[in-house]
Backbone as JSON Lines, residues from 0, in Angstrom:
{"i":0,"aa":"M","n":[-9.15,-21.13,14.51],"ca":[-9.91,-20.04,13.92],"c":[-10.98,-19.55,14.9]}
{"i":1,"aa":"E","n":[-11.66,-20.46,15.55],"ca":[-12.7,-20.1,16.52],"c":[-12.09,-19.34,17.7]}
{"i":2,"aa":"A","n":[-10.9,-19.75,18.12],"ca":[-10.23,-19.08,19.24],"c":[-9.96,-17.62,18.89]}
{"i":3,"aa":"N","n":[-9.52,-17.38,17.67],"ca":[-9.24,-16.01,17.24],"c":[-10.51,-15.17,17.22]}
{"i":4,"aa":"K","n":[-11.62,-15.75,16.78],"ca":[-12.9,-15.04,16.78],"c":[-13.31,-14.67,18.2]}
{"i":5,"aa":"R","n":[-13.15,-15.62,19.12],"ca":[-13.49,-15.35,20.53],"c":[-12.61,-14.22,21.08]}
{"i":6,"aa":"W","n":[-11.32,-14.3,20.79],"ca":[-10.37,-13.3,21.26],"c":[-10.73,-11.91,20.72]}
{"i":7,"aa":"L","n":[-11.02,-11.82,19.44],"ca":[-11.34,-10.54,18.83],"c":[-12.71,-10.0,19.24]}
{"i":8,"aa":"S","n":[-13.56,-10.87,19.8],"ca":[-14.86,-10.41,20.28],"c":[-14.75,-9.67,21.61]}
{"i":9,"aa":"I","n":[-13.6,-9.78,22.26],"ca":[-13.33,-9.07,23.51],"c":[-12.94,-7.64,23.15]}
{"i":10,"aa":"P","n":[-13.49,-6.64,23.82],"ca":[-13.13,-5.25,23.51],"c":[-11.62,-5.02,23.58]}
{"i":11,"aa":"K","n":[-11.12,-4.17,22.68],"ca":[-9.68,-3.92,22.54],"c":[-9.01,-3.52,23.86]}
{"i":12,"aa":"E","n":[-9.66,-2.65,24.63],"ca":[-9.09,-2.2,25.9],"c":[-8.91,-3.37,26.88]}
{"i":13,"aa":"I","n":[-9.88,-4.25,26.92],"ca":[-9.8,-5.41,27.82],"c":[-8.74,-6.39,27.33]}
{"i":14,"aa":"R","n":[-8.65,-6.6,26.01],"ca":[-7.58,-7.46,25.46],"c":[-6.22,-6.93,25.87]}
{"i":15,"aa":"S","n":[-6.04,-5.62,25.8],"ca":[-4.77,-5.0,26.19],"c":[-4.47,-5.25,27.66]}
{"i":16,"aa":"R","n":[-5.47,-5.12,28.51],"ca":[-5.28,-5.39,29.95],"c":[-4.89,-6.85,30.19]}
{"i":17,"aa":"L","n":[-5.52,-7.77,29.46],"ca":[-5.21,-9.19,29.63],"c":[-3.78,-9.5,29.19]}
{"i":18,"aa":"I","n":[-3.35,-8.92,28.08],"ca":[-1.99,-9.12,27.56],"c":[-0.95,-8.61,28.56]}
{"i":19,"aa":"N","n":[-1.27,-7.54,29.25],"ca":[-0.34,-6.92,30.2],"c":[-0.51,-7.41,31.63]}
{"i":20,"aa":"N","n":[-1.28,-8.48,31.82],"ca":[-1.54,-9.0,33.16],"c":[-1.42,-10.52,33.15]}
{"i":21,"aa":"V","n":[-0.19,-10.98,32.93],"ca":[0.11,-12.41,32.86],"c":[1.17,-12.71,33.92]}
{"i":22,"aa":"F","n":[0.99,-13.8,34.67],"ca":[1.95,-14.14,35.72],"c":[3.06,-15.02,35.16]}
{"i":23,"aa":"C","n":[4.3,-14.64,35.44],"ca":[5.47,-15.43,35.05],"c":[6.02,-16.12,36.29]}
{"i":24,"aa":"T","n":[6.1,-17.44,36.25],"ca":[6.62,-18.19,37.4],"c":[8.12,-18.0,37.56]}
{"i":25,"aa":"N","n":[8.82,-17.7,36.48],"ca":[10.26,-17.49,36.55],"c":[10.58,-16.15,37.24]}
{"i":26,"aa":"C","n":[9.85,-15.11,36.88],"ca":[10.05,-13.78,37.48],"c":[9.31,-13.64,38.81]}
{"i":27,"aa":"S","n":[8.35,-14.52,39.06],"ca":[7.45,-14.43,40.22],"c":[6.77,-13.06,40.27]}
{"i":28,"aa":"D","n":[6.33,-12.61,39.1],"ca":[5.72,-11.29,38.99],"c":[4.77,-11.24,37.79]}
{"i":29,"aa":"V","n":[3.96,-10.21,37.77],"ca":[3.07,-9.98,36.64],"c":[3.88,-9.37,35.51]}
{"i":30,"aa":"T","n":[3.6,-9.79,34.28],"ca":[4.36,-9.33,33.12],"c":[3.44,-9.16,31.92]}
{"i":31,"aa":"T","n":[4.04,-8.87,30.79],"ca":[3.35,-8.78,29.51],"c":[3.7,-10.01,28.7]}
{"i":32,"aa":"I","n":[2.71,-10.61,28.06],"ca":[2.94,-11.76,27.2],"c":[3.29,-11.26,25.79]}
{"i":33,"aa":"E","n":[4.34,-11.85,25.19],"ca":[4.77,-11.48,23.84],"c":[4.78,-12.72,22.95]}
{"i":34,"aa":"S","n":[4.75,-12.48,21.65],"ca":[4.83,-13.56,20.65],"c":[3.87,-14.69,20.98]}
{"i":35,"aa":"F","n":[2.63,-14.34,21.26],"ca":[1.68,-15.35,21.72],"c":[0.82,-15.92,20.6]}
{"i":36,"aa":"T","n":[0.37,-17.14,20.86],"ca":[-0.62,-17.79,20.0],"c":[-1.92,-17.86,20.78]}
{"i":37,"aa":"I","n":[-3.01,-18.01,20.05],"ca":[-4.34,-18.08,20.66],"c":[-4.88,-19.47,20.39]}
{"i":38,"aa":"E","n":[-5.23,-20.2,21.44],"ca":[-5.71,-21.57,21.28],"c":[-7.08,-21.75,21.91]}
{"i":39,"aa":"D","n":[-7.89,-22.61,21.27],"ca":[-9.19,-22.96,21.83],"c":[-9.0,-23.81,23.08]}
{"i":40,"aa":"A","n":[-9.87,-23.61,24.02],"ca":[-9.9,-24.44,25.22],"c":[-11.36,-24.72,25.55]}
{"i":41,"aa":"R","n":[-11.6,-25.76,26.28],"ca":[-12.96,-26.17,26.64],"c":[-13.72,-25.03,27.32]}
{"i":42,"aa":"F","n":[-13.03,-24.22,28.07],"ca":[-13.63,-23.19,28.89],"c":[-13.47,-21.78,28.32]}
{"i":43,"aa":"G","n":[-12.83,-21.63,27.17],"ca":[-12.59,-20.31,26.57],"c":[-11.42,-20.34,25.62]}
{"i":44,"aa":"V","n":[-10.46,-19.44,25.82],"ca":[-9.25,-19.42,25.01],"c":[-8.03,-19.31,25.92]}
{"i":45,"aa":"V","n":[-6.89,-19.72,25.37],"ca":[-5.62,-19.64,26.1],"c":[-4.62,-18.9,25.22]}
{"i":46,"aa":"L","n":[-3.95,-17.92,25.8],"ca":[-2.85,-17.25,25.13],"c":[-1.57,-17.91,25.61]}
{"i":47,"aa":"K","n":[-0.73,-18.37,24.69],"ca":[0.55,-18.99,25.05],"c":[1.65,-18.21,24.36]}
{"i":48,"aa":"G","n":[2.63,-17.76,25.16],"ca":[3.72,-16.97,24.59],"c":[4.9,-16.86,25.53]}
{"i":49,"aa":"K","n":[5.61,-15.74,25.44],"ca":[6.84,-15.53,26.21],"c":[6.7,-14.31,27.12]}
{"i":50,"aa":"C","n":[7.35,-14.39,28.26],"ca":[7.42,-13.27,29.2],"c":[8.27,-12.15,28.59]}
{"i":51,"aa":"K","n":[7.77,-10.93,28.65],"ca":[8.49,-9.78,28.11],"c":[9.79,-9.53,28.87]}
{"i":52,"aa":"K","n":[9.82,-9.85,30.17],"ca":[10.99,-9.56,31.01],"c":[12.12,-10.58,30.84]}
{"i":53,"aa":"C","n":[11.76,-11.88,30.85],"ca":[12.81,-12.91,30.87],"c":[12.75,-13.91,29.72]}
{"i":54,"aa":"G","n":[11.66,-13.92,28.96],"ca":[11.55,-14.84,27.83],"c":[11.01,-16.22,28.19]}
{"i":55,"aa":"H","n":[10.7,-16.43,29.46],"ca":[10.15,-17.71,29.92],"c":[8.76,-17.92,29.31]}
{"i":56,"aa":"E","n":[8.37,-19.17,29.09],"ca":[7.04,-19.46,28.57],"c":[5.98,-19.11,29.6]}
{"i":57,"aa":"V","n":[4.93,-18.42,29.15],"ca":[3.81,-18.04,30.01],"c":[2.51,-18.31,29.26]}
{"i":58,"aa":"A","n":[1.42,-18.34,30.02],"ca":[0.1,-18.55,29.42],"c":[-0.93,-17.74,30.2]}
{"i":59,"aa":"R","n":[-1.97,-17.37,29.5],"ca":[-3.09,-16.64,30.13],"c":[-4.38,-17.31,29.69]}
{"i":60,"aa":"V","n":[-5.18,-17.75,30.66],"ca":[-6.48,-18.37,30.39],"c":[-7.54,-17.27,30.41]}
{"i":61,"aa":"I","n":[-8.38,-17.26,29.39],"ca":[-9.5,-16.31,29.33],"c":[-10.77,-17.13,29.2]}
{"i":62,"aa":"E","n":[-11.54,-17.16,30.27],"ca":[-12.75,-17.97,30.3],"c":[-13.88,-17.29,29.55]}
{"i":63,"aa":"S","n":[-14.69,-18.11,28.88],"ca":[-15.89,-17.6,28.21],"c":[-16.97,-17.34,29.25]}
{"i":64,"aa":"E","n":[-17.89,-16.47,28.89],"ca":[-18.99,-16.18,29.82],"c":[-20.02,-17.27,29.8]}
């Protein structure tokens, strides 16, 4: 629940940029994360989901200020 609050506290435009700027090790390229969950982390939040291009598991770390 706290992770979702942190995520929603980020401006919508920046959240969109973060979602569309995730590195996929399978594609070796930047991709969009899909079907993601938001998890608490010691340093902020982590988005865990699938690569839009190939379906491989990807994650994006978003550090708190």
